[in-house]
C-alpha positions in Angstrom: 0.0 0.0 -0.4 2.8 2.2 1.1 4.2 2.2 -2.3 0.7 3.0 -3.7 0.7 6.5 -2.9 4.6 6.8 -4.5 3.8 5.4 -7.2 1.2 8.3 -8.3 3.6 10.3 -7.7 6.5 9.1 -10.0 3.7 8.7 -12.8 2.2 12.2 -12.5 5.9 12.9 -13.7 6.8 10.4 -16.5 6.2 10.0 -20.3 4.1 7.9 -22.5 6.5 6.3 -24.0 5.4 2.1 -23.6 7.5 0.1 -21.8 10.3 -2.2 -23.3 12.5 -2.5 -19.2 11.8 -6.4 -18.8 11.2 -7.6 -15.6 13.7 -10.3 -15.7 16.7 -7.3 -16.3 15.9 -5.9 -13.0 18.3 -7.2 -10.2 16.8 -8.9 -7.8 17.3 -6.1 -5.2 15.2 -4.3 -7.6 12.8 -7.0 -8.1 12.4 -7.2 -4.7 11.9 -3.5 -3.5 9.6 -2.9 -6.6 7.0 -6.5 -6.6 4.2 -4.6 -5.6 3.9 -3.6 -9.2 4.9 -6.6 -11.0 1.3 -7.2 -12.5 1.5 -3.5 -13.6 5.3 -3.9 -15.0 4.2 -4.8 -19.2 1.4 -2.2 -19.1 4.2 0.9 -17.9 6.4 3.4 -20.0 9.8 2.6 -19.9 10.3 6.5 -19.4 8.1 4.7 -15.8 9.6 1.4 -16.0 12.7 3.3 -15.8 11.9 6.0 -12.3 10.3 3.5 -11.3 13.9 1.6 -11.5 16.0 3.6 -9.8 13.4 4.0 -7.2 14.6 -0.1 -6.3 18.1 1.0 -6.3 17.3 3.5 -3.5 18.1 2.8 0.2 16.0 2.0 2.2 17.0 5.3 4.3 16.0 7.5 1.2 13.0 6.0 0.2 11.9 6.3 3.4 12.8 10.0 3.9 10.9 11.1 0.2 8.0 9.0 1.1 7.5 11.5 4.6 8.4 14.5 2.1 5.3 13.6 -0.4 3.5 12.6 2.7 3.9 16.2 4.3 3.8 17.3 0.6 0.4 16.1 0.8 -0.8 17.8 4.4 -0.2 21.1 2.3 -3.5 23.4 1.8 -3.6 23.4 -2.2 -3.4 26.9 -2.2 0.1 26.1 -1.1 1.0 23.3 -3.1 0.2 25.7 -6.3 2.4 28.7 -4.7 5.1 26.5 -4.7 4.5 24.8 -7.4 4.3 28.2 -9.4 8.0 29.1 -7.3 9.4 25.8 -8.3 8.4 26.9 -12.3 9.8 30.1 -11.8 13.4 29.0 -9.4 14.1 26.7 -13.1 13.3 29.3 -15.8 16.0 31.5 -13.7 19.3 32.5 -14.3 22.2 29.3 -13.0 24.4 32.2 -11.3 20.8 33.4 -9.5 19.9 30.0 -8.8 23.5 28.8 -7.8 23.3 32.2 -5.2 19.5 30.9 -4.0 21.0 27.4 -3.6 23.0 28.5 -1.5 21.1 30.4 0.9 19.0 27.2 1.3 22.0 25.4 2.6 23.0 28.3 4.9 19.8 28.5 6.1 19.5 24.9 6.8 23.0 24.5 9.1 20.7 27.0 11.3 19.3 25.3 14.5 16.1 24.4 14.0 15.0 26.2 16.8 16.3 29.2 14.3 14.7 28.1 11.2 10.7 27.7 12.5 10.8 31.5 13.9 12.1 32.2 10.4 8.9 30.6 8.9 7.2 31.7 11.2 8.2 35.5 10.8 9.8 35.6 7.0 6.5 36.4 5.7 5.2 39.5 8.3 8.7 41.6 7.8 9.3 44.4 4.9 12.3 44.2 2.9 14.7 46.7 5.8 13.7 44.7 8.9 14.4 41.2 6.3 18.4 42.9 6.0 18.7 43.5 9.2 17.1 40.0 10.4 20.0 38.1 8.0 22.5 40.3 9.5 21.7 39.2 12.6 21.8 35.4 12.1 25.0 35.7 9.9 26.8 37.7 13.3 25.4 35.2 15.0 26.0 31.8 12.8 28.5 32.6 10.4 28.5 33.2 7.4 
């Protein structure tokens, strides 16, 4: 059952080409992980099979983390999911240099203590640009660049 949720998520992003990867070509780990999909395998497109094959090669820990994040995504209000999807599409169209600056920013944020990250999430949208700059300067002094 837990793989059914992930299947919907994975299949959403797949192309519509017909299947051409034989179940027998999967290694033992892939077959064991993807056993729930064996009866559907021949009906899936090559792209879908490839995505599932990559899923089958992830560690249990990686799959668990993805499932948890997907469940968190599903629990978000539809308006928030729509907003985040729009922001992701906008990010993908940005120049590479700007994407790199944003990624660097997120890496820095992830290094902050959890309590500070939580406070930042709660307060950020309430701040104007000057207050945001002051807040970030304070964080950088406290936690470094």
